[in-house]
RODO-2510 file (C-alpha; in nm, 4 decimals, decimal comma):
residues 115
     n   res          X          Y          Z
     1     t     1,9598    -0,1057     8,9740
     2     t     2,2183    -0,3306     9,0660
     3     d     2,4496    -0,3380     8,7382
     4     i     2,6473    -0,1545     8,4792
     5     c     2,4897    -0,0349     8,1772
     6     g     2,6540    -0,2772     7,9621
     7     a     2,6051    -0,0675     7,6341
     8     r     2,2072    -0,0790     7,6874
     9     y     2,1965     0,3103     7,6803
    10     d     1,8043     0,3724     7,6316
    11     g     1,7542     0,3736     8,0195
    12     s     1,7075    -0,0304     8,0351
    13     g     2,0698    -0,1183     8,1416
    14     g     2,2223    -0,0139     8,4561
    15     f     2,4676     0,2429     8,5971
    16     a     2,6843     0,4234     8,3338
    17     g     3,0455     0,4404     8,4437
    18     f     3,1093     0,7000     8,2079
    19     a     2,8784     0,9780     8,3085
    20     f     2,7684     0,9128     8,7194
    21     m     2,7388     1,1384     9,0298
    22     v     2,7746     1,0089     9,3809
    23     k     2,6764     1,1192     9,7039
    24     i     2,9359     1,3644     9,8593
    25     e     2,8600     1,1150    10,1831
    26     w     2,9934     0,8305     9,9639
    27     l     3,3273     0,9353     9,9545
    28     h     3,3065     1,0959    10,2926
    29     s     3,2750     0,7137    10,3689
    30     g     3,6153     0,6547    10,2733
    31     y     3,5602     0,5102     9,9480
    32     r     3,8006     0,5238     9,6778
    33     f     3,8240     0,4280     9,3331
    34     p     4,0444     0,1425     9,3229
    35     e     4,3679     0,2591     9,1696
    36     e     4,5057    -0,0703     9,0118
    37     l     4,1892    -0,0200     8,7496
    38     k     4,3052     0,2124     8,4973
    39     w     4,0630     0,1902     8,2155
    40     w     3,7715    -0,0712     8,3002
    41     g     3,5908    -0,1891     8,6259
    42     g     3,5662     0,1399     8,8271
    43     d     3,1572     0,1529     8,7754
    44     n     3,1448    -0,2132     8,8644
    45     d     3,3735    -0,1731     9,1898
    46     l     3,1654     0,1352     9,2692
    47     v     2,8141    -0,0259     9,2465
    48     n     2,9113    -0,3700     9,4097
    49     m     3,0176    -0,1802     9,6754
    50     i     2,7556     0,0698     9,7196
    51     t     2,4729    -0,2299     9,6408
    52     l     2,6717    -0,5679     9,8144
    53     v     2,8637    -0,4336    10,0949
    54     a     2,6438    -0,1010    10,2034
    55     r     2,3265    -0,3165    10,0954
    56     g     2,2426     0,0694     9,9277
    57     t     2,1065     0,0950     9,5874
    58     v     2,1748     0,2702     9,2357
    59     g     1,9383     0,4966     9,0779
    60     i     1,9073     0,6094     8,6951
    61     s     1,7872     0,9066     8,5467
    62     r     1,6251     0,8376     8,2388
    63     d     1,5333     1,2035     8,2027
    64     a     1,9472     1,3137     8,2296
    65     k     2,0849     1,3083     7,8965
    66     c     2,4471     1,2198     7,8410
    67     e     2,5845     1,1791     7,5035
    68     h     2,8858     0,9093     7,5088
    69     i     3,1232     1,0390     7,2586
    70     d     3,2776     0,7582     7,0140
    71     g     3,1395     0,4942     7,2066
    72     g     3,4456     0,3450     7,4386
    73     s     3,5748     0,0480     7,5913
    74     l     3,3962    -0,3183     7,4618
    75     t     3,1034    -0,1408     7,3594
    76     a     3,2008     0,0378     7,0629
    77     g     3,3438    -0,1968     6,8676
    78     d     3,6729     0,0356     6,7716
    79     p     3,9646    -0,1723     6,6962
    80     g     4,1327     0,0863     6,7963
    81     w     4,0747    -0,0095     7,1555
    82     s     4,3037    -0,3265     7,0763
    83     k     4,6127    -0,1306     7,2007
    84     y     4,4702    -0,0987     7,5328
    85     r     4,3761    -0,4830     7,5500
    86     e     4,6799    -0,5498     7,7800
    87     q     4,5655    -0,2891     8,0146
    88     t     4,2323    -0,4104     8,0368
    89     t     4,3047    -0,7729     8,1153
    90     k     4,5105    -0,6260     8,4208
    91     d     4,2199    -0,4431     8,5114
    92     m     3,9331    -0,7229     8,4947
    93     e     4,2113    -0,9459     8,6625
    94     a     4,2240    -0,7052     8,9402
    95     l     3,8459    -0,6437     9,0168
    96     k     3,7851    -1,0416     8,9843
    97     m     4,0363    -1,0702     9,2586
    98     r     3,9278    -0,7643     9,4680
    99     w     3,6072    -0,8870     9,4703
   100     e     3,6871    -1,2703     9,5460
   101     n     3,8726    -1,1198     9,8598
   102     i     3,5684    -0,8576     9,9521
   103     m     3,3164    -1,1120     9,9211
   104     k     3,5006    -1,3478    10,1094
   105     d     3,4988    -1,1088    10,4080
   106     v     3,1492    -1,0106    10,3708
   107     q     3,0458    -1,3650    10,3703
   108     k     3,2231    -1,3941    10,7234
   109     l     3,0691    -1,0884    10,8897
   110     e     2,6764    -1,2330    10,7753
   111     k     2,8354    -1,5448    10,9580
   112     a     2,9395    -1,3706    11,2750
   113     d     2,5914    -1,2062    11,2358
   114     e     2,4135    -1,5302    11,2124
   115     s     2,5487    -1,6565    11,5236
***
C-alpha cells in the first residue's frame, strides 16, 4: 500500500498509524519521526518516506489483529478530540510544509539523474 488506513480497518485501507512495525534497518538508516508532529501525521510521514523517497513498499497483514480502543483522532467522531484541534491543525500544517520541501528535493534529484 502507499496510503494510511484512514478509518478503513477491514484491511481495505492502508497503513495503520496506531499499530505498526518497521524493520530495524529503517531506523538504522537515520529515519526519525518528525518531532513537530505531536498527534497527527507521523503515519503519513513514515509511509511517504518509505514509498516516495526510498521507493519502498508498506505491507499490511490482514491476519494480524489489533483493536483501536476508543477509535481516536478524526475517525472516532469523538467531541472530546476538539480539545486537541489547535495541535492537530499545527501538525497538519507542519506535515504539509515538510513534504512540500522534501518533494522539491526529490524532484531536483530526479532531474539530476535524468541529465
